[in-house]
KOLZAFI-932090 format. One record per residue (C-alpha): residue number from 1; residue in one letter; z, y, x. Coordinates in steps of 0.1 Angstrom, whole numbers. Last residue first. Layout:
KOLZAFI-932090
LOGU;NUM;A;Z;Y;X;
...
end
This chain:
KOLZAFI-932090
LOGU;400;E;-1200;2548;1835;
LOGU;399;K;-1178;2530;1862;
LOGU;398;V;-1153;2553;1877;
LOGU;397;K;-1159;2560;1914;
LOGU;396;G;-1138;2552;1945;
LOGU;395;T;-1159;2522;1950;
LOGU;394;G;-1136;2492;1945;
LOGU;393;H;-1104;2509;1933;
LOGU;392;A;-1124;2532;1909;
LOGU;391;A;-1145;2503;1896;
LOGU;390;A;-1115;2483;1889;
LOGU;389;E;-1098;2511;1870;
LOGU;388;A;-1129;2519;1850;
LOGU;387;E;-1134;2482;1841;
LOGU;386;A;-1097;2480;1831;
LOGU;385;E;-1100;2512;1810;
LOGU;384;L;-1132;2499;1792;
LOGU;383;R;-1115;2466;1784;
LOGU;382;A;-1084;2483;1771;
LOGU;381;V;-1104;2506;1749;
LOGU;380;E;-1124;2477;1736;
LOGU;379;E;-1092;2457;1728;
LOGU;378;L;-1077;2486;1710;
LOGU;377;A;-1110;2491;1689;
LOGU;376;A;-1108;2454;1680;
LOGU;375;I;-1072;2456;1670;
LOGU;374;A;-1077;2488;1648;
LOGU;373;D;-1078;2469;1615;
LOGU;372;D;-1044;2455;1623;
LOGU;371;D;-1028;2490;1621;
LOGU;370;D;-1001;2483;1646;
LOGU;369;D;-965;2482;1632;
LOGU;368;G;-944;2512;1642;
LOGU;367;E;-933;2522;1608;
LOGU;366;F;-962;2509;1586;
LOGU;365;E;-973;2545;1579;
LOGU;364;D;-990;2545;1614;
LOGU;363;K;-991;2580;1628;
LOGU;362;D;-1026;2593;1632;
LOGU;361;D;-1020;2625;1613;
LOGU;360;K;-1054;2640;1603;
LOGU;359;K;-1057;2677;1605;
LOGU;358;E;-1058;2693;1571;
LOGU;357;G;-1089;2697;1549;
LOGU;356;N;-1076;2676;1520;
LOGU;355;W;-1095;2645;1530;
LOGU;354;G;-1084;2648;1566;
LOGU;353;A;-1102;2665;1595;
LOGU;352;G;-1112;2645;1625;
LOGU;351;N;-1149;2654;1628;
LOGU;350;E;-1175;2640;1652;
LOGU;349;V;-1211;2638;1640;
LOGU;348;M;-1227;2606;1626;
LOGU;347;E;-1261;2589;1628;
LOGU;346;T;-1261;2560;1603;
LOGU;345;V;-1278;2530;1614;
LOGU;344;P;-1304;2519;1587;
LOGU;343;G;-1307;2483;1579;
LOGU;342;D;-1305;2449;1597;
LOGU;341;E;-1339;2454;1611;
LOGU;340;K;-1364;2428;1625;
LOGU;339;P;-1380;2416;1592;
LOGU;338;S;-1383;2451;1578;
LOGU;337;P;-1403;2445;1545;
LOGU;336;V;-1412;2478;1528;
LOGU;335;Q;-1403;2474;1492;
LOGU;334;D;-1425;2485;1463;
LOGU;333;E;-1414;2513;1439;
LOGU;332;T;-1393;2507;1409;
LOGU;331;V;-1390;2481;1381;
LOGU;330;K;-1354;2476;1373;
LOGU;329;V;-1345;2439;1377;
LOGU;328;P;-1337;2420;1346;
LOGU;327;G;-1301;2409;1343;
LOGU;326;Q;-1278;2397;1371;
LOGU;325;V;-1246;2416;1365;
LOGU;324;D;-1249;2418;1328;
LOGU;323;K;-1213;2432;1326;
LOGU;322;A;-1227;2466;1338;
LOGU;321;P;-1213;2480;1371;
LOGU;320;G;-1190;2508;1371;
LOGU;319;K;-1200;2544;1362;
LOGU;318;M;-1201;2574;1385;
LOGU;317;P;-1196;2612;1378;
LOGU;316;V;-1165;2616;1400;
LOGU;315;S;-1140;2633;1377;
LOGU;314;K;-1130;2599;1363;
LOGU;313;N;-1094;2600;1373;
LOGU;312;G;-1080;2565;1368;
LOGU;311;D;-1063;2566;1402;
LOGU;310;L;-1087;2544;1422;
LOGU;309;N;-1120;2563;1421;
LOGU;308;W;-1149;2548;1440;
LOGU;307;D;-1169;2541;1408;
LOGU;306;V;-1196;2518;1420;
LOGU;305;V;-1232;2521;1410;
LOGU;304;G;-1250;2494;1389;
LOGU;303;E;-1248;2511;1354;
LOGU;302;P;-1273;2538;1367;
LOGU;301;G;-1301;2512;1375;
LOGU;300;Y;-1296;2479;1392;
LOGU;299;R;-1318;2482;1423;
LOGU;298;S;-1325;2519;1427;
LOGU;297;E;-1290;2526;1414;
LOGU;296;L;-1276;2502;1441;
LOGU;295;W;-1295;2522;1468;
LOGU;294;E;-1282;2556;1456;
LOGU;293;N;-1246;2540;1452;
LOGU;292;A;-1246;2527;1488;
LOGU;291;K;-1259;2559;1501;
LOGU;290;K;-1230;2579;1485;
LOGU;289;F;-1204;2555;1498;
LOGU;288;H;-1220;2552;1533;
LOGU;287;G;-1222;2590;1540;
LOGU;286;C;-1212;2584;1577;
LOGU;285;E;-1195;2617;1579;
LOGU;284;F;-1159;2606;1583;
LOGU;283;F;-1169;2577;1604;
LOGU;282;G;-1183;2599;1633;
LOGU;281;K;-1163;2595;1665;
LOGU;280;H;-1131;2606;1647;
LOGU;279;A;-1130;2572;1631;
LOGU;278;S;-1126;2554;1665;
LOGU;277;L;-1089;2550;1674;
LOGU;276;P;-1076;2562;1640;
LOGU;275;S;-1095;2530;1625;
LOGU;274;P;-1124;2538;1602;
LOGU;273;H;-1146;2515;1625;
LOGU;272;V;-1178;2530;1638;
LOGU;271;S;-1208;2530;1616;
LOGU;270;K;-1234;2507;1601;
LOGU;269;L;-1251;2503;1567;
LOGU;268;V;-1267;2470;1560;
LOGU;267;L;-1290;2469;1530;
LOGU;266;H;-1303;2437;1514;
LOGU;265;R;-1337;2424;1503;
LOGU;264;A;-1357;2444;1529;
LOGU;263;G;-1357;2420;1558;
LOGU;262;T;-1328;2409;1581;
LOGU;261;I;-1292;2399;1577;
LOGU;260;G;-1285;2377;1608;
LOGU;259;A;-1266;2404;1626;
LOGU;258;C;-1242;2410;1597;
LOGU;257;R;-1212;2393;1613;
LOGU;256;K;-1221;2411;1646;
LOGU;255;Q;-1218;2444;1626;
LOGU;254;A;-1184;2436;1614;
LOGU;253;P;-1172;2429;1649;
LOGU;252;S;-1189;2461;1663;
LOGU;251;G;-1172;2485;1639;
LOGU;250;W;-1178;2492;1602;
LOGU;249;A;-1204;2470;1586;
LOGU;248;L;-1208;2481;1549;
LOGU;247;F;-1231;2455;1535;
LOGU;246;V;-1250;2466;1504;
LOGU;245;V;-1263;2437;1482;
LOGU;244;G;-1297;2429;1468;
LOGU;243;R;-1313;2414;1438;
LOGU;242;T;-1313;2381;1455;
LOGU;241;R;-1275;2376;1455;
LOGU;240;L;-1279;2339;1465;
LOGU;239;K;-1289;2338;1501;
LOGU;238;V;-1272;2368;1515;
LOGU;237;V;-1240;2362;1495;
LOGU;236;T;-1239;2326;1507;
LOGU;235;D;-1244;2337;1542;
LOGU;234;I;-1214;2360;1539;
LOGU;233;V;-1192;2333;1525;
LOGU;232;K;-1204;2309;1553;
LOGU;231;Q;-1193;2336;1578;
LOGU;230;T;-1159;2335;1560;
LOGU;229;F;-1156;2297;1567;
LOGU;228;K;-1168;2299;1603;
LOGU;227;E;-1143;2328;1611;
LOGU;226;W;-1115;2310;1593;
LOGU;225;G;-1117;2281;1617;
LOGU;224;H;-1088;2283;1642;
LOGU;223;N;-1102;2311;1663;
LOGU;222;A;-1079;2337;1648;
LOGU;221;H;-1047;2327;1632;
LOGU;220;S;-1024;2348;1653;
LOGU;219;N;-1047;2378;1652;
LOGU;218;A;-1017;2401;1646;
LOGU;217;Q;-983;2386;1649;
LOGU;216;G;-956;2402;1627;
LOGU;215;A;-958;2375;1600;
LOGU;214;R;-983;2350;1611;
LOGU;213;V;-1019;2356;1598;
LOGU;212;T;-1042;2344;1570;
LOGU;211;L;-1078;2350;1558;
LOGU;210;C;-1096;2357;1590;
LOGU;209;T;-1128;2376;1589;
LOGU;208;N;-1115;2397;1561;
LOGU;207;L;-1135;2401;1528;
LOGU;206;L;-1134;2430;1503;
LOGU;205;L;-1163;2420;1480;
LOGU;204;V;-1171;2451;1459;
LOGU;203;G;-1183;2438;1425;
LOGU;202;Q;-1166;2462;1400;
LOGU;201;D;-1133;2442;1400;
LOGU;200;A;-1131;2444;1438;
LOGU;199;W;-1132;2482;1436;
LOGU;198;P;-1105;2484;1411;
LOGU;197;T;-1086;2459;1432;
LOGU;196;L;-1082;2484;1461;
LOGU;195;L;-1045;2491;1461;
LOGU;194;G;-1036;2515;1490;
LOGU;193;G;-1024;2546;1474;
LOGU;192;A;-1000;2533;1448;
LOGU;191;S;-969;2551;1459;
LOGU;190;K;-989;2576;1478;
LOGU;189;P;-1007;2588;1447;
LOGU;188;P;-1044;2580;1444;
LOGU;187;P;-1070;2596;1467;
LOGU;186;S;-1088;2624;1451;
LOGU;185;F;-1127;2624;1446;
LOGU;184;S;-1142;2657;1433;
LOGU;183;P;-1159;2662;1466;
LOGU;182;Y;-1180;2630;1465;
LOGU;181;D;-1197;2621;1498;
LOGU;180;R;-1172;2641;1519;
LOGU;179;K;-1144;2627;1496;
LOGU;178;I;-1155;2591;1502;
LOGU;177;A;-1153;2596;1540;
LOGU;176;T;-1117;2610;1538;
LOGU;175;Y;-1107;2581;1515;
LOGU;174;I;-1119;2557;1543;
LOGU;173;N;-1098;2577;1567;
LOGU;172;R;-1068;2570;1546;
LOGU;171;L;-1078;2534;1545;
LOGU;170;S;-1077;2531;1582;
LOGU;169;P;-1045;2547;1584;
LOGU;168;P;-1025;2526;1560;
LOGU;167;A;-1023;2535;1522;
LOGU;166;P;-987;2536;1512;
LOGU;165;T;-969;2504;1503;
LOGU;164;P;-955;2508;1467;
LOGU;163;P;-978;2491;1458;
LOGU;162;R;-997;2464;1474;
LOGU;161;V;-1021;2468;1503;
LOGU;160;S;-1059;2469;1506;
LOGU;159;F;-1080;2473;1538;
LOGU;158;C;-1094;2437;1533;
LOGU;157;L;-1084;2420;1500;
LOGU;156;G;-1062;2389;1501;
LOGU;155;H;-1028;2404;1494;
LOGU;154;A;-1019;2419;1527;
LOGU;153;Q;-990;2445;1526;
LOGU;152;N;-959;2435;1508;
LOGU;151;H;-942;2424;1539;
LOGU;150;G;-960;2429;1572;
LOGU;149;H;-989;2410;1589;
LOGU;148;Y;-1020;2430;1576;
LOGU;147;P;-1048;2406;1573;
LOGU;146;D;-1072;2404;1604;
LOGU;145;Q;-1108;2417;1604;
LOGU;144;G;-1124;2436;1575;
LOGU;143;L;-1158;2435;1560;
LOGU;142;I;-1169;2455;1531;
LOGU;141;V;-1195;2437;1508;
LOGU;140;V;-1212;2455;1480;
LOGU;139;R;-1231;2441;1450;
LOGU;138;V;-1211;2409;1443;
LOGU;137;K;-1208;2400;1406;
LOGU;136;H;-1224;2366;1406;
LOGU;135;L;-1201;2355;1434;
LOGU;134;P;-1169;2363;1416;
LOGU;133;C;-1151;2394;1427;
LOGU;132;H;-1114;2397;1416;
LOGU;131;R;-1111;2359;1417;
LOGU;130;S;-1129;2354;1451;
LOGU;129;W;-1110;2383;1467;
LOGU;128;S;-1077;2367;1456;
LOGU;127;Y;-1085;2338;1479;
LOGU;126;V;-1054;2341;1502;
LOGU;125;D;-1034;2355;1474;
LOGU;124;E;-1016;2324;1461;
LOGU;123;M;-1007;2315;1497;
LOGU;122;P;-988;2348;1502;
LOGU;121;P;-1008;2370;1526;
LOGU;120;Y;-994;2366;1551;
LOGU;119;I;-977;2335;1567;
LOGU;118;K;-940;2331;1575;
LOGU;117;Q;-936;2303;1600;
LOGU;116;S;-912;2276;1589;
LOGU;115;S;-925;2249;1612;
LOGU;114;A;-939;2230;1582;
LOGU;113;T;-958;2262;1572;
LOGU;112;E;-975;2264;1605;
LOGU;111;K;-982;2228;1606;
LOGU;110;Q;-999;2230;1572;
LOGU;109;L;-1020;2259;1584;
LOGU;108;F;-1032;2238;1613;
LOGU;107;R;-1040;2210;1590;
LOGU;106;K;-1060;2234;1568;
LOGU;105;L;-1079;2245;1598;
LOGU;104;E;-1086;2210;1608;
LOGU;103;L;-1100;2203;1572;
LOGU;102;F;-1122;2234;1577;
LOGU;101;S;-1136;2220;1610;
LOGU;100;N;-1142;2185;1595;
LOGU;99;S;-1162;2198;1567;
LOGU;98;T;-1148;2194;1531;
LOGU;97;V;-1144;2231;1527;
LOGU;96;E;-1179;2238;1538;
LOGU;95;D;-1193;2213;1514;
LOGU;94;K;-1175;2228;1484;
LOGU;93;L;-1186;2263;1494;
LOGU;92;Q;-1212;2270;1467;
LOGU;91;A;-1194;2255;1437;
LOGU;90;L;-1161;2268;1452;
LOGU;89;W;-1175;2304;1450;
LOGU;88;S;-1183;2304;1413;
LOGU;87;P;-1153;2282;1408;
LOGU;86;D;-1129;2309;1421;
LOGU;85;L;-1107;2297;1449;
LOGU;84;T;-1071;2293;1436;
LOGU;83;D;-1064;2257;1425;
LOGU;82;I;-1090;2236;1443;
LOGU;81;E;-1089;2258;1473;
LOGU;80;L;-1051;2257;1475;
LOGU;79;K;-1050;2219;1469;
LOGU;78;L;-1075;2213;1498;
LOGU;77;L;-1052;2196;1521;
LOGU;76;R;-1037;2173;1495;
LOGU;75;R;-1070;2166;1478;
LOGU;74;Q;-1086;2159;1512;
LOGU;73;E;-1058;2136;1522;
LOGU;72;E;-1062;2116;1489;
LOGU;71;S;-1099;2113;1493;
LOGU;70;L;-1121;2135;1473;
LOGU;69;G;-1143;2123;1443;
LOGU;68;S;-1117;2134;1418;
LOGU;67;A;-1121;2170;1431;
LOGU;66;W;-1158;2170;1423;
LOGU;65;K;-1152;2158;1388;
LOGU;64;D;-1125;2183;1382;
LOGU;63;K;-1146;2211;1396;
LOGU;62;D;-1176;2204;1374;
LOGU;61;F;-1200;2231;1385;
LOGU;60;K;-1225;2242;1359;
LOGU;59;P;-1258;2245;1374;
LOGU;58;T;-1266;2279;1392;
LOGU;57;P;-1290;2300;1373;
LOGU;56;A;-1324;2302;1392;
LOGU;55;S;-1326;2328;1419;
LOGU;54;E;-1343;2361;1413;
LOGU;53;A;-1373;2370;1434;
LOGU;52;V;-1375;2403;1453;
LOGU;51;V;-1410;2413;1462;
LOGU;50;G;-1420;2434;1492;
LOGU;49;G;-1452;2454;1492;
LOGU;48;G;-1444;2489;1505;
LOGU;47;G;-1430;2523;1495;
LOGU;46;A;-1397;2537;1507;
LOGU;45;L;-1371;2551;1486;
LOGU;44;G;-1345;2577;1494;
LOGU;43;G;-1309;2573;1507;
LOGU;42;N;-1315;2595;1538;
LOGU;41;N;-1318;2565;1561;
LOGU;40;T;-1344;2548;1538;
LOGU;39;A;-1334;2526;1509;
LOGU;38;T;-1353;2497;1495;
LOGU;37;A;-1371;2495;1463;
LOGU;36;T;-1379;2468;1438;
LOGU;35;K;-1409;2448;1427;
LOGU;34;V;-1408;2424;1397;
LOGU;33;K;-1433;2396;1395;
LOGU;32;P;-1448;2393;1361;
LOGU;31;P;-1438;2364;1339;
LOGU;30;G;-1462;2334;1340;
LOGU;29;F;-1500;2334;1339;
LOGU;28;F;-1506;2317;1306;
LOGU;27;S;-1473;2325;1290;
LOGU;26;T;-1477;2361;1299;
LOGU;25;L;-1513;2364;1289;
LOGU;24;D;-1505;2350;1254;
LOGU;23;S;-1502;2314;1239;
LOGU;22;N;-1465;2318;1233;
LOGU;21;K;-1464;2283;1216;
LOGU;20;K;-1498;2266;1214;
LOGU;19;P;-1515;2263;1180;
LOGU;18;K;-1515;2228;1167;
LOGU;17;K;-1549;2212;1162;
LOGU;16;A;-1548;2191;1194;
LOGU;15;D;-1514;2178;1185;
LOGU;14;D;-1528;2164;1154;
LOGU;13;G;-1543;2134;1172;
LOGU;12;A;-1551;2133;1209;
LOGU;11;S;-1546;2163;1233;
LOGU;10;T;-1577;2177;1249;
LOGU;9;P;-1591;2172;1284;
LOGU;8;P;-1605;2204;1300;
LOGU;7;A;-1642;2209;1296;
LOGU;6;K;-1662;2204;1329;
LOGU;5;R;-1675;2235;1346;
LOGU;4;K;-1712;2235;1351;
LOGU;3;F;-1723;2237;1388;
LOGU;2;S;-1747;2208;1385;
LOGU;1;M;-1763;2193;1416;
end
């Protein structure tokens, strides 16, 4: 038996004499795989053997052609999505928006409008998160719950309000946490203190669980289909943003939305919610803003960090993301795959001081309206109180 290797077949004619294009080691073996780093609990780098592979460019999405293939009812129900959802998102969510569950949601919203219900945010702002932060720019995801339900408040970005509405309590507490990470940070003036579009424009996806609400009725559009849609948004980010995204999961509802994010590709930072009902339990010292930037710099380089300033004051030494949002990955240390972990959980100590060192005032700046971001915390408090009362009546002891 002969073990001689057979000569490979050659091309016929002149082609066999032509030199091969890019006939070097790279072209023979293919481009080298790039290894990146993941963050530890203290914002450092951990060694390992994980590899982050970049996804192929998404084929050009022909929105007009897609819309022309819809039924007349679908085009009518999905007019808002066709007109205002950024094409980078619509290209990935087109199957979701034509699903029966989403069309039922749109029929529900149509009935709300037909019955003269006032809905927030204004319809043209429902998908403003997608236009400020196209899919290919996403580097950070902040998850909210229900839109604010008052005039000139919600405009499609979680925690954000339009000027001249002052920053609501949860956002003021977020500013406190930023200042602890970056002492030179100063919140913007009160008259424009709640507009977060500068963050969204840098690649921070500010996404609520529900995207609409009745005026004055918190959670009124919950359980009608928005939850499924926004979970699909999250899943799309997880799948397609292969260079890695930081998820800031504040409170148990947000953490549940991130429960399926495993492995070392993305980073999930968890803490209590910034609501006045829970922020004093440790949110102020969570360190998420600095940790997010340290991790982003390890993935994207110095141009990949977020400038958390909102008032034009560039005293915090941070730059916004580069325009080339999905360029070559910076080669750093290897990853450590963590298949069963969502990401580090921040241990926090209690502190209720405000950003300027003064005692925090929990009064709602919306003149009596509940801070909608605190709804989950309120429900949890009510549940615990009810359990304690029932246990006390039943056994004479409060349930621990």
